[in-house]
C-alpha positions in Angstrom: -57.1 90.2 -23.5 -55.4 87.1 -21.9 -57.6 85.1 -19.1 -56.0 84.7 -16.6 -57.3 81.7 -15.2 -55.8 79.9 -18.9 -53.0 81.5 -18.2 -52.3 80.0 -14.6 -53.5 76.6 -16.2 -50.4 76.8 -18.4 -48.2 77.4 -15.5 -48.9 75.3 -13.9 -49.1 72.1 -15.7 -46.2 73.1 -17.7 -44.1 73.6 -14.3 -45.1 71.0 -12.7 -45.3 68.2 -14.9 -43.1 65.2 -13.8 -39.8 64.9 -15.5 -38.3 61.8 -14.0 -40.9 58.4 -13.0 -39.8 59.5 -9.0 -42.2 62.2 -9.9 -45.1 59.4 -11.1 -47.6 59.3 -8.4 -50.7 56.3 -8.2 -48.5 54.4 -11.0 -46.0 52.4 -9.7 -46.6 49.2 -11.4 -46.2 51.1 -15.1 -43.1 52.9 -13.9 -41.4 50.1 -12.8 -42.1 47.5 -15.3 -40.5 50.8 -17.8 -38.1 50.9 -15.4 -37.0 48.0 -15.7 -37.1 47.7 -19.0 -34.7 50.5 -19.8 -32.5 49.0 -17.3 -32.7 45.6 -19.2 -31.9 46.9 -22.4 -35.3 45.0 -23.1 -37.0 47.8 -25.5 -40.3 46.8 -27.6 -41.0 48.5 -30.6 -45.3 49.9 -29.9 -46.6 50.9 -26.4 -50.0 51.2 -26.2 -50.6 53.0 -22.8 -54.7 53.2 -22.0 -56.3 54.5 -19.0 -59.1 57.8 -18.5 -57.8 60.8 -19.5 -55.5 62.9 -17.0 -53.1 60.2 -15.3 -50.1 61.2 -17.6 -49.9 58.8 -20.5 -48.2 61.2 -22.4 -45.9 62.4 -19.9 -45.1 59.0 -19.3 -44.0 58.2 -23.3 -42.4 61.5 -23.4 -40.5 60.4 -20.5 -39.3 56.8 -21.5 -38.6 59.0 -24.5 -36.4 61.1 -22.8 -34.5 58.7 -21.1 -33.8 56.7 -23.1 -32.1 58.6 -25.0 -30.3 60.7 -22.6 -27.3 61.0 -22.7 -25.5 60.3 -19.4 -29.1 58.4 -17.7 -29.0 58.3 -13.2 -28.8 54.2 -12.8 -28.5 52.4 -9.8 -30.2 48.6 -9.2 -33.2 49.5 -9.3 -34.1 52.0 -11.0 -33.4 54.7 -13.8 -34.0 58.4 -14.5 -32.8 60.7 -17.3 -30.0 63.5 -16.1 -32.9 66.4 -17.1 -29.5 68.3 -18.3 -27.6 66.6 -21.3 -28.5 68.2 -25.0 -30.9 65.8 -25.6 -32.3 65.7 -22.4 -33.0 69.7 -22.9 -34.4 69.7 -26.2 -37.3 66.8 -25.3 -38.0 69.1 -22.2 -38.7 72.0 -24.1 -40.6 69.9 -26.8 -37.8 71.2 -29.1 -36.1 67.7 -30.0 -37.2 66.3 -34.0 -36.9 63.1 -32.6 -40.2 62.6 -30.5 -42.6 63.1 -32.9 -46.3 63.6 -31.3 -49.4 63.3 -33.4 -52.8 64.0 -32.1 -54.8 61.2 -33.7 -58.6 62.8 -32.9 -57.0 65.6 -35.2 -54.9 63.5 -37.8 -57.1 60.4 -38.4 -57.1 60.2 -42.0 -54.4 57.7 -43.6 -52.9 61.0 -46.0 -51.3 61.5 -41.9 -50.6 57.5 -41.2 -48.2 58.2 -44.8 -47.3 61.2 -44.0 -46.1 58.7 -40.9 -44.3 56.2 -42.9 -42.7 58.3 -44.7 -40.9 60.1 -41.4 -40.5 56.3 -39.6 -38.0 55.8 -43.1 -35.4 58.9 -42.2 -33.2 58.4 -39.1 -33.4 59.7 -36.4 -31.1 62.8 -36.2 -28.9 63.1 -32.6 -30.1 60.0 -30.6 -30.8 56.3 -30.9 -34.5 56.0 -31.4 -37.0 58.0 -33.3 -40.2 58.2 -31.0 -43.5 58.7 -33.0 -46.3 59.5 -29.5 -49.9 58.8 -31.9 -52.3 60.3 -28.6 -55.7 59.1 -28.8 -55.2 56.2 -31.0 -58.5 54.7 -31.0 -59.6 58.1 -33.1 -57.7 56.9 -36.3 -60.0 55.8 -39.2 -60.5 51.9 -41.1 -58.2 52.9 -43.1 -55.7 55.0 -40.9 -55.3 52.0 -38.7 -55.0 49.1 -41.1 -51.7 52.1 -42.9 -50.1 51.5 -39.1 -50.4 48.5 -38.6 -48.1 47.5 -41.4 -45.7 49.6 -40.5 -46.3 48.2 -37.3 -45.0 44.5 -38.6 -41.7 46.1 -39.5 -40.6 48.2 -37.9 -37.1 49.8 -38.9 -35.1 49.4 -36.1 -34.4 52.9 -34.7 -38.6 53.8 -34.4 -40.3 53.4 -31.1 -44.1 53.5 -31.3 -46.3 55.1 -28.6 -50.1 55.0 -28.7 -52.0 56.9 -25.9 -55.7 56.6 -25.7 -58.8 56.3 -23.4 -60.7 53.8 -24.3 -58.5 50.8 -25.5 -61.9 48.6 -27.0 -62.2 50.8 -29.9 -57.9 49.9 -30.8 -58.4 46.9 -33.3 -57.1 43.7 -32.1 -54.6 43.5 -35.1 -53.4 46.1 -33.3 -53.2 45.4 -29.3 -51.7 41.8 -30.6 -47.9 44.5 -31.8 -47.3 46.5 -29.0 -46.8 45.7 -24.9 -49.8 47.3 -23.8 -49.8 49.4 -19.8 -52.9 50.7 -18.2 -53.0 53.5 -16.3 -55.2 54.5 -12.9 -57.0 57.1 -11.5 -55.3 59.7 -9.0 -57.4 58.5 -5.2 -58.4 62.0 -3.9 -55.8 61.9 -1.3 -52.8 61.2 -4.8 -54.3 64.3 -6.7 -54.1 66.0 -3.0 -50.7 64.9 -2.4 -49.9 66.5 -6.1 -51.9 69.8 -5.0 -50.4 70.3 -1.9 -46.7 70.0 -3.4 -48.1 73.4 -5.7 -49.0 74.8 -2.9 -45.9 74.8 -1.1 -44.1 76.7 -3.9 -46.3 79.0 -5.0 -47.6 82.3 -3.3 -51.1 82.0 -1.7 -52.8 79.4 0.5 -55.9 76.6 0.8 -58.0 75.2 3.1 -57.9 71.6 3.1 -61.2 71.8 2.4 -61.4 73.2 -0.5 -58.6 71.0 -1.5 -60.5 68.1 -1.0 -63.0 69.5 -3.2 -61.2 70.3 -6.1 -59.2 66.8 -5.8 -62.2 65.4 -5.9 -63.6 67.2 -8.7 -61.7 66.2 -11.8 -62.2 62.4 -11.1 -59.2 60.8 -11.0 -56.9 62.7 -13.5 -54.1 65.2 -11.9 -53.8 67.5 -15.4 -58.0 68.8 -14.8 -57.3 68.9 -10.7 -54.4 71.1 -11.7 -57.1 73.1 -14.4 -59.1 74.1 -11.7 -56.4 75.0 -8.5 -55.0 76.5 -11.4 -58.7 78.8 -12.2 -58.9 78.6 -8.4 -56.4 80.9 -8.1 -56.3 83.4 -11.0 -60.0 84.6 -10.1 -58.9 84.4 -5.9 -58.8 88.1 -4.7 -56.3 87.3 -1.8 -54.7 84.1 -2.4 -57.1 82.7 0.9 -58.5 80.7 -0.7 -61.6 78.5 1.6 -64.1 76.3 0.5 -66.7 79.0 -0.4 -64.6 80.3 -2.8 -63.9 77.2 -4.3 -67.3 75.8 -4.7 -68.3 80.0 -5.8 -65.8 80.0 -8.8 -66.8 75.9 -9.4 -69.7 76.1 -9.7 -70.2 73.9 -7.8 -71.2 72.0 -3.7 -69.4 69.9 -1.3 -69.5 66.4 -1.0 -71.1 67.5 3.1 -73.4 69.2 1.4 -74.6 66.3 -1.0 -75.0 64.1 2.0 -78.1 66.4 3.0 -79.1 66.3 -0.2 -79.6 62.6 -0.2 -79.6 61.9 4.0 -83.9 63.8 3.0 -84.3 61.6 0.3 -82.9 58.7 2.2 -86.0 60.0 5.2 -87.9 60.1 2.2 -88.8 63.7 3.0 -89.0 64.7 -0.6 -90.7 68.1 -0.4 -87.3 69.7 1.6 -84.7 67.5 -0.7 -86.7 68.6 -3.6 -87.2 72.4 -1.6 -82.6 72.5 -0.8 -82.1 71.2 -4.7 -83.9 74.5 -5.9 -81.9 76.1 -2.5 -78.3 75.0 -4.0 -79.5 76.4 -7.5 -80.7 80.1 -6.1 -77.1 80.2 -4.7 -76.0 79.7 -8.3 -74.6 76.5 -8.4 -75.1 74.2 -11.7 -77.8 72.0 -10.9 -75.5 68.5 -13.6 -73.1 68.6 -11.1 -74.9 68.2 -8.1 -76.5 65.3 -10.0 -72.8 64.0 -11.4 -71.5 63.8 -7.6 -75.2 62.0 -6.2 -74.6 59.6 -8.8 -71.6 59.3 -7.7 -71.9 58.8 -4.0 -75.2 57.0 -4.7 -73.6 54.8 -7.0 -70.4 53.7 -4.4 -73.9 53.8 -1.6 -74.9 50.1 -3.9 -71.3 48.4 -3.8 -71.0 48.5 -0.5 -74.5 47.9 0.0 -73.5 44.9 -1.9 -70.2 43.9 -0.4 -69.1 45.1 2.7 -65.5 45.1 2.7 -65.8 48.0 -0.8 -65.4 50.8 2.8 -61.8 48.8 2.9 -61.2 51.4 -0.9 -63.7 54.0 0.5 -61.6 55.3 3.0 -58.6 55.7 0.4 -60.8 58.3 -1.4 -62.4 59.7 1.3 -61.9 61.3 4.5 -63.2 58.3 8.1 -66.0 60.8 8.3 -66.6 61.1 4.8 -67.4 57.3 4.2 -69.6 57.1 7.8 -71.5 59.5 6.2 -72.1 57.3 3.2 -71.9 53.8 4.9 -75.3 56.0 6.9 -77.1 56.9 4.0 -76.5 52.5 2.3 -78.4 50.9 5.7 -80.6 54.3 5.3 -82.2 52.3 1.3 -83.1 50.4 0.6 -81.5 48.2 -2.4 -84.5 49.1 -4.8 -84.4 52.6 -3.4 -80.4 52.9 -4.4 -81.0 51.6 -7.8 -83.8 53.4 -9.2 -82.7 57.0 -7.8 -79.8 56.1 -10.4 -81.4 55.2 -13.0 -83.5 58.0 -13.1 -80.7 60.8 -12.6 -79.2 58.8 -14.8 -81.7 59.4 -16.8 -82.1 63.3 -16.2 -79.2 64.3 -16.4 -78.8 64.5 -20.5 -82.2 66.9 -20.0 -80.4 69.0 -17.3 -79.7 71.4 -20.6 -82.6 70.7 -22.5 -85.3 72.2 -20.0 -86.0 75.4 -19.5 -86.0 74.7 -15.3 -82.9 72.8 -14.5 -84.3 71.3 -11.9 -86.9 70.0 -13.1 -85.8 66.6 -14.7 -84.8 65.7 -11.2 -87.7 67.0 -9.4 -89.9 64.4 -11.7 -87.0 61.7 -10.5 -87.7 61.7 -7.6 -91.2 62.0 -7.3 -91.0 58.6 -9.7 -88.8 56.9 -6.4 -90.8 57.6 -4.0 -94.7 59.2 -5.1 -95.7 61.6 -2.8 -93.8 60.4 0.0 -92.6 63.6 1.9 
């Protein structure tokens, strides 16, 4: 029997994947630079797209390859877009093009696979000017595979372009980095992700509260793909397609930011007993302890930065609502710097222990008592 959440995830992710540069959100620098390169016909033989998962690296790579080979590109003074109607665009949009080759280095990381790639490089493209090879998670290649790839990057045929994508650029050898143009993709802000999710909502047959959208965007941690997957899961399992914050919390198994603020507020008052009771009550509502701790760590980290650098508040305002920024500000003022640092350290140490213990809340409770002792 098909998994309905998987089906919706597949539809949302593919249906709303950007088909032109203008569809990309919060990657202005990358988009503009690549468009300028296409307009000026200054094409490099190698590119590196780096950034956290779900920020559009592979999608941008496909879009660049498609625009580069489009038969009727839409050119304006300062922009260029694929027509999305010619034979080349249709083939690349549907994943049927033989001249756009994608390799997942996570599962094809050995030298044999790179040797096969080198053999493929020798052949001219079938229908287009440039044959484009996209190597995803390139940092996963073995040392021998990197050495083999390097030789190809050093003397590539004129008809070949490599686009390497990675979430860990520090693991890519300097010899490879020196032969490609690097583009860094930014994590998306909560408002940016909410904007994308609202666009999906407007095109689909469901209703959802703004507070629920904000929670989904926050849980996605800067990844549009993760946000779309969470939204798909929520829509798939919603009974009446009128989704509330409580329904999202129930389906995803996560608390809201307001509950995290309550939890940290009790700790700010040094009320360990009530904080531990509150944590256990959340668990009794079938919320997972690990996401609670992860969200707490995230807010504590923002409190730490805010306490050391007050202008950081302006950056928070781009990610949180005005009320949420006020809550973070008040919590930062209520804790000492040492208390925030100690809680962060304690929660980070507790996080990997949560799944290993019979009582999931125990590592967190011990961390709280370690910081505040028996204060109530």
